[in-house]
C-alpha positions as CSV (number, residue, x, y, z in Angstrom):
1,X,0.0,0.0,0.0
2,X,1.2,3.5,-0.9
3,X,1.1,4.7,2.8
4,X,3.2,1.7,4.0
5,X,5.9,2.5,1.3
6,X,6.1,6.1,2.6
7,X,6.6,4.9,6.2
8,X,9.6,2.8,5.1
9,X,11.4,6.1,4.6
10,X,11.4,6.9,8.3
11,X,10.9,3.6,10.2
12,X,13.6,1.5,11.8
13,X,12.6,-1.9,13.2
14,X,14.5,-3.0,16.4
15,X,14.1,-5.7,18.9
16,X,12.3,-3.6,21.4
17,X,9.7,-2.3,19.0
18,X,9.5,0.5,16.4
19,X,11.9,3.4,16.5
20,X,11.4,6.3,14.2
21,X,14.4,7.8,12.5
22,X,14.6,11.5,11.6
23,X,11.5,12.1,9.4
24,X,12.2,12.9,5.8
25,X,11.7,16.5,4.7
26,X,9.9,17.6,1.5
27,X,9.4,20.9,-0.2
28,X,6.0,21.5,-1.8
29,X,5.0,24.1,-4.4
30,X,1.5,25.4,-4.7
31,X,0.0,24.8,-8.2
32,X,-3.0,27.1,-7.8
33,X,-4.0,30.0,-5.6
34,X,-7.3,31.7,-5.0
35,X,-8.0,35.3,-5.6
36,X,-7.4,37.4,-2.5
37,X,-10.1,37.9,0.1
38,X,-10.8,41.5,1.2
39,X,-9.3,41.5,4.7
40,X,-7.9,38.5,6.6
41,X,-7.9,35.0,5.2
42,X,-8.2,32.3,7.9
43,X,-9.6,28.8,7.3
44,X,-10.6,26.6,4.3
45,X,-12.9,23.6,3.9
46,X,-13.3,21.3,0.9
47,X,-16.7,20.3,-0.4
48,X,-16.6,17.4,-2.9
49,X,-19.3,17.4,-5.6
50,X,-21.3,14.1,-5.5
51,X,-21.3,13.6,-9.3
52,X,-18.3,15.5,-10.6
53,X,-15.3,16.1,-8.3
54,X,-14.0,18.7,-10.7
55,X,-17.0,20.9,-9.7
56,X,-16.0,20.7,-6.1
57,X,-15.7,23.9,-4.0
58,X,-13.3,25.5,-1.5
59,X,-15.3,27.3,1.2
60,X,-13.1,29.7,3.2
61,X,-13.4,32.5,5.8
62,X,-12.3,36.1,5.8
63,X,-12.2,37.3,9.4
64,X,-13.1,40.8,8.2
65,X,-16.7,39.6,7.8
66,X,-17.2,37.3,4.8
67,X,-17.5,33.7,3.7
68,X,-15.9,33.0,0.3
69,X,-16.6,30.1,-2.1
70,X,-14.0,29.3,-4.7
71,X,-13.8,26.7,-7.5
72,X,-10.8,24.4,-8.2
73,X,-9.3,27.1,-10.4
74,X,-9.2,29.5,-7.5
75,X,-11.9,31.7,-8.8
76,X,-14.5,33.3,-6.5
77,X,-17.9,32.0,-7.3
78,X,-19.8,33.3,-4.2
79,X,-19.3,35.7,-1.4
80,X,-21.5,35.9,1.7
81,X,-21.0,39.2,3.6
82,X,-22.1,40.7,6.9
83,X,-20.8,38.1,9.3
84,X,-19.2,39.2,12.6
85,X,-15.7,37.9,12.5
86,X,-16.1,34.4,10.9
87,X,-13.3,32.2,12.1
88,X,-13.3,28.5,11.0
89,X,-15.4,26.5,8.7
90,X,-16.1,22.8,8.1
91,X,-18.2,20.6,5.8
92,X,-20.3,17.6,6.4
93,X,-22.5,15.4,4.1
94,X,-26.1,14.2,4.4
95,X,-27.8,16.2,7.1
96,X,-31.5,15.2,7.2
97,X,-33.6,18.3,6.6
98,X,-37.2,17.4,6.3
99,X,-37.5,14.7,3.6
100,X,-34.2,15.6,2.0
101,X,-30.6,15.2,2.9
102,X,-28.3,18.1,2.3
103,X,-24.6,18.8,2.5
104,X,-23.7,21.6,4.8
105,X,-20.9,24.1,5.7
106,X,-20.8,25.4,9.2
107,X,-18.9,28.6,10.3
108,X,-18.0,29.9,13.7
109,X,-19.1,33.5,14.0
110,X,-16.9,34.7,16.8
111,X,-18.4,38.2,17.1
112,X,-22.0,36.9,17.4
113,X,-21.0,33.9,19.5
114,X,-22.9,31.5,17.3
115,X,-22.6,29.1,14.4
116,X,-23.8,29.9,10.9
117,X,-25.1,26.9,9.0
118,X,-25.4,26.8,5.2
119,X,-26.8,24.2,2.8
120,X,-24.7,23.5,-0.3
121,X,-26.7,23.1,-3.6
122,X,-24.8,20.7,-6.0
123,X,-26.8,22.0,-9.0
124,X,-26.0,25.7,-8.6
125,X,-22.8,25.5,-6.4
126,X,-24.4,28.1,-4.1
127,X,-24.8,28.2,-0.4
128,X,-28.0,29.3,1.4
129,X,-28.3,29.8,5.1
130,X,-30.5,27.3,7.1
131,X,-29.4,27.9,10.7
132,X,-31.9,29.3,13.2
133,X,-30.7,32.8,14.1
134,X,-31.2,32.4,17.9
135,X,-30.9,28.6,18.4
136,X,-27.4,28.3,17.1
137,X,-25.6,30.2,19.8
138,X,-22.7,28.5,21.5
139,X,-21.0,28.6,25.0
140,X,-24.2,30.0,26.4
141,X,-23.8,30.9,30.1
142,X,-20.0,31.2,29.9
143,X,-18.3,34.5,30.9
144,X,-17.6,36.8,27.9
145,X,-13.9,35.9,27.7
146,X,-14.8,32.2,27.4
147,X,-17.6,32.4,24.9
148,X,-16.1,33.4,21.5
149,X,-16.1,30.4,19.2
150,X,-13.0,29.8,16.9
151,X,-12.4,26.3,15.7
152,X,-15.0,23.8,14.4
153,X,-15.1,20.2,13.2
154,X,-18.2,18.3,12.1
155,X,-18.7,14.6,12.9
156,X,-21.2,12.3,11.2
157,X,-21.8,9.3,13.5
158,X,-21.9,6.1,11.3
159,X,-24.5,4.2,13.3
160,X,-27.3,6.7,12.9
161,X,-26.1,9.5,10.7
162,X,-26.4,12.1,13.5
163,X,-24.3,15.2,12.8
164,X,-22.4,17.0,15.5
165,X,-20.3,20.2,15.7
166,X,-17.3,20.2,18.0
167,X,-16.4,23.8,18.8
168,X,-13.3,25.4,20.4
169,X,-13.0,28.9,21.6
170,X,-10.5,31.8,22.0
171,X,-10.1,31.2,25.7
172,X,-11.3,28.6,28.2
173,X,-10.8,26.5,31.3
174,X,-8.3,23.7,31.8
175,X,-11.1,21.1,31.6
176,X,-14.0,21.2,29.2
177,X,-12.5,23.6,26.8
178,X,-14.5,22.2,23.8
179,X,-18.2,21.9,23.6
180,X,-20.1,19.5,21.3
181,X,-23.5,20.1,19.8
182,X,-25.9,17.9,17.8
183,X,-27.4,19.6,14.8
184,X,-31.2,19.2,14.7
185,X,-33.7,20.6,12.2
186,X,-36.9,22.2,13.5
187,X,-40.3,22.1,11.9
188,X,-39.6,25.2,9.8
189,X,-36.6,23.5,8.2
190,X,-34.0,25.5,10.2
191,X,-31.1,23.9,12.0
192,X,-30.8,24.3,15.8
193,X,-28.1,23.1,18.3
194,X,-28.4,20.8,21.2
195,X,-25.4,20.6,23.5
196,X,-24.3,17.1,24.3
197,X,-21.0,17.4,26.2
198,X,-18.0,19.5,27.4
199,X,-14.6,17.9,27.1
200,X,-10.9,18.5,26.4
201,X,-8.0,19.3,28.5
202,X,-6.1,22.6,28.0
203,X,-2.5,23.4,28.9
204,X,-3.4,27.0,29.7
205,X,-0.4,28.1,27.6
206,X,-2.2,30.0,24.7
207,X,-5.4,28.8,23.2
208,X,-7.1,26.0,21.2
209,X,-8.4,26.7,17.7
210,X,-7.8,23.9,15.2
211,X,-10.1,20.8,15.4
212,X,-10.5,17.9,13.0
213,X,-12.6,14.7,13.1
214,X,-11.9,11.4,11.5
215,X,-15.4,10.2,10.7
216,X,-14.4,6.7,9.8
217,X,-12.4,5.9,12.9
218,X,-14.4,8.0,15.2
219,X,-11.7,10.3,16.7
220,X,-11.4,14.0,17.2
221,X,-8.1,15.8,17.3
222,X,-7.4,19.4,18.5
223,X,-4.3,21.5,18.6
224,X,-3.3,22.9,22.0
225,X,-1.3,25.6,20.3
226,X,1.8,25.6,22.6
227,X,1.6,22.1,23.9
228,X,0.6,19.3,21.5
229,X,-2.2,17.6,19.6
230,X,-4.9,15.8,21.7
231,X,-7.0,12.9,20.7
232,X,-10.5,11.9,22.0
233,X,-13.4,9.8,20.8
234,X,-15.8,11.9,18.7
235,X,-19.0,10.1,19.7
236,X,-20.3,11.8,22.9
237,X,-22.0,8.5,23.9
238,X,-18.8,6.4,23.8
239,X,-18.1,4.9,27.2
240,X,-14.6,6.5,27.2
241,X,-15.7,9.8,25.7
242,X,-14.1,11.8,28.5
243,X,-10.7,10.1,28.2
244,X,-7.7,11.7,26.5
245,X,-6.4,8.9,24.2
246,X,-3.2,10.6,23.1
247,X,-1.2,13.8,23.3
248,X,1.4,13.9,20.6
249,X,3.2,16.5,18.3
250,X,4.7,17.9,21.5
251,X,8.2,18.7,20.1
252,X,9.7,20.2,16.9
253,X,7.4,23.2,16.4
254,X,8.8,26.7,16.0
255,X,5.4,28.4,15.9
256,X,1.8,27.6,17.0
257,X,0.2,24.3,16.2
258,X,-2.6,25.4,13.9
259,X,-4.7,23.7,11.2
260,X,-5.3,19.9,11.5
261,X,-6.6,17.6,8.7
262,X,-6.9,13.9,7.9
263,X,-5.6,12.3,4.7
264,X,-6.8,8.8,4.3
265,X,-5.1,6.0,2.3
266,X,-7.4,3.2,3.3
267,X,-10.1,2.3,5.8
268,X,-7.8,2.9,8.8
269,X,-4.5,4.2,7.3
270,X,-3.3,7.6,6.3
271,X,-1.9,10.7,7.9
272,X,-2.8,13.3,10.6
273,X,-1.5,16.6,9.2
274,X,-0.8,19.5,11.5
275,X,0.6,23.0,10.7
276,X,3.6,24.6,12.3
277,X,2.7,28.2,11.8
278,X,5.8,30.0,10.5
279,X,6.4,33.3,8.8
280,X,7.2,32.9,5.0
281,X,7.3,29.1,5.1
282,X,4.8,27.3,7.2
283,X,5.5,23.6,7.8
284,X,3.3,20.5,7.8
285,X,4.0,17.7,10.2
286,X,2.6,14.2,9.2
287,X,1.8,11.5,11.8
288,X,0.4,8.0,11.1
289,X,-3.4,7.9,11.3
290,X,-3.5,4.3,12.4
291,X,-0.8,4.7,15.0
292,X,2.0,2.1,15.2
293,X,2.1,-1.7,15.4
294,X,2.6,-1.4,19.2
295,X,-0.3,1.1,19.8
296,X,-3.2,2.6,17.8
297,X,-2.8,5.8,19.8
298,X,0.9,6.2,19.2
299,X,1.5,8.9,16.6
300,X,5.2,9.5,15.8
301,X,6.4,12.0,13.3
302,X,6.9,10.4,9.8
303,X,7.3,13.4,7.4
304,X,7.9,17.1,7.4
305,X,6.7,19.3,4.5
306,X,7.7,22.9,3.8
307,X,4.9,24.7,2.0
308,X,6.1,28.2,1.3
309,X,2.8,29.5,2.6
310,X,3.0,32.4,5.0
311,X,1.9,32.3,8.7
312,X,-0.7,29.5,8.0
313,X,-3.7,29.2,10.2
314,X,-6.1,26.7,8.6
315,X,-5.7,23.8,6.2
316,X,-7.9,21.1,4.7
317,X,-7.1,18.0,2.7
318,X,-8.8,15.2,0.8
319,X,-7.5,12.0,-0.7
320,X,-10.4,11.9,-3.2
321,X,-9.4,12.3,-6.8
322,X,-10.4,15.8,-8.0
323,X,-9.8,15.1,-11.7
324,X,-6.7,15.3,-13.8
325,X,-5.1,18.2,-11.9
326,X,-5.4,16.6,-8.5
327,X,-5.6,12.8,-9.1
328,X,-4.4,11.8,-5.6
329,X,-6.2,14.5,-3.7
330,X,-5.9,18.2,-2.8
331,X,-4.4,20.1,0.2
332,X,-5.6,23.7,0.7
333,X,-3.6,26.1,2.9
334,X,-4.3,29.6,4.1
335,X,-1.6,32.1,3.0
336,X,-1.5,35.2,5.2
337,X,0.7,37.4,3.1
338,X,-1.4,37.0,0.0
339,X,-4.7,37.0,1.9
340,X,-5.6,33.9,0.0
341,X,-5.5,30.1,-0.1
342,X,-3.0,27.9,-1.9
343,X,-3.7,24.5,-3.6
344,X,-1.2,21.6,-3.5
345,X,-1.2,18.3,-5.3
346,X,-0.8,15.5,-2.8
347,X,1.1,13.3,-5.2
348,X,4.1,15.7,-4.8
349,X,5.2,13.6,-1.8
350,X,5.0,10.5,-3.9
351,X,7.3,12.0,-6.6
352,X,9.8,13.1,-3.9
353,X,10.4,9.6,-2.7
């Protein structure tokens, strides 16, 4: 399998188990970039078109007050304005809305302390808002300094198709930093939130923004910016839902641990990708999605990728073929200096072997 061949570059087998040598380093070059946003680019999400992947969309935030939609050529196809400091965005598929199922994009609106929920129309490639204006508020009852949402990851539970939003914030306590909400449609066809749990330890060193969910394996990862990446079960009903399963990516970072994404190569294999936010040349650190032979929650560093993107906050990645230009998938990275987003071909790492 392709993933296993990559691991051979950095793995050394010894009698006592698996020891990881210095991870190989790669240099990636962006092959596309979006047009600039107006103010302050922050976080992207990838929506894959159900019939034609080449018609897929990049949905991205401008903290100045807008949500942008780009095509795979980097062209702006829609702009939704009037948001109060939108921060992060994520996409999920198949939310039941009345008699239909719709794909959705959900945005944290930091200034309004709520989520904005949008349905994605595959025919028109347009977004329309479906969130209830009052019943989508988050961190209700928390003091003002602990109630501003930042990061978000959506989770679709395999057993029943329930969709949840896991939300981080600009500041919070050492326990219960993240809150999780189930997305529920009301009789009018608007989406409301039902809080299901508080979880997540915090080092109290800076903040937690980036969150990612592995739907297939049922894990959620979040970046404690000055400490490491933490791993929990994504299902709030799991008997071990409150247990921290792993804390890794604790060394080697020069900047903050920012965007997190999951690149899959099989049912349980692939990479956990985390950004080291650096000026001029942000770096991606790759960790094995399935862990190691000695432990599924052991995630040693296996590759380092220099991107050339500036001061990156958010990333997103997919292993789905996006047509001839992105046959092995696509990685999208925020680029601060250009106020835009850069597109990378994943197969660049294959060619570098």
